[in-house]
C-alpha positions as CSV (number, residue, x, y, z in Angstrom):
1,M,74.7,82.3,114.1
2,L,74.3,83.6,110.6
3,T,76.6,82.0,108.1
4,T,77.4,82.8,104.5
5,K,75.2,79.8,103.4
6,I,72.3,81.0,105.5
7,T,72.5,84.6,104.1
8,F,72.6,83.3,100.5
9,D,69.7,81.0,101.3
10,L,67.8,83.9,102.7
11,A,68.5,86.1,99.6
12,D,67.4,83.2,97.3
13,W,64.2,82.7,99.4
14,I,63.4,86.4,99.2
15,R,63.8,86.4,95.4
16,E,61.5,83.4,95.1
17,W,59.0,85.0,97.4
18,R,58.9,88.1,95.2
19,K,58.6,86.0,92.1
20,C,55.6,84.1,93.4
21,R,53.8,86.9,95.3
22,N,54.9,90.1,93.5
23,K,55.7,91.7,96.8
24,N,58.5,91.5,99.4
25,P,58.2,89.3,102.5
26,S,58.0,91.2,105.8
27,I,61.0,91.4,108.1
28,D,59.2,89.0,110.5
29,E,58.8,86.4,107.7
30,C,62.5,86.7,106.9
31,I,63.4,86.2,110.6
32,N,61.1,83.2,110.8
33,F,62.8,81.7,107.7
34,V,66.3,82.1,109.3
35,Q,65.2,80.7,112.6
36,W,63.7,77.7,110.8
37,K,67.0,77.2,108.9
38,L,68.9,77.5,112.2
39,E,66.4,75.1,113.9
40,D,64.8,77.8,116.2
41,Y,68.1,79.3,117.2
42,K,67.6,82.6,119.2
43,L,68.7,85.5,116.9
44,S,70.6,88.5,118.3
45,D,69.6,92.0,117.5
46,I,72.6,92.3,115.3
47,A,71.6,89.2,113.3
48,K,68.1,90.7,112.9
49,R,69.6,93.9,111.5
50,I,71.7,91.9,109.1
51,I,68.5,90.1,108.0
52,E,66.8,93.4,107.4
53,S,69.8,94.7,105.4
54,I,69.6,91.6,103.2
55,L,65.9,92.1,102.6
56,I,66.5,95.7,101.6
57,C,69.4,94.9,99.3
58,V,67.6,92.0,97.6
59,S,64.4,94.0,97.2
60,E,66.0,96.9,95.2
């Protein structure tokens, strides 16, 4: 389950990724990060869409 803390952690992680690599992570890399934070919890399709939305918002 996505929590506020996880979504903020994801946004911070995306910003750091962009700072270090000068490009955005892929959606799959973002999903892997969240699954790692949730200890390999199976994400729903809705959670994956939320992750994609966070990636888009932070990337702009």
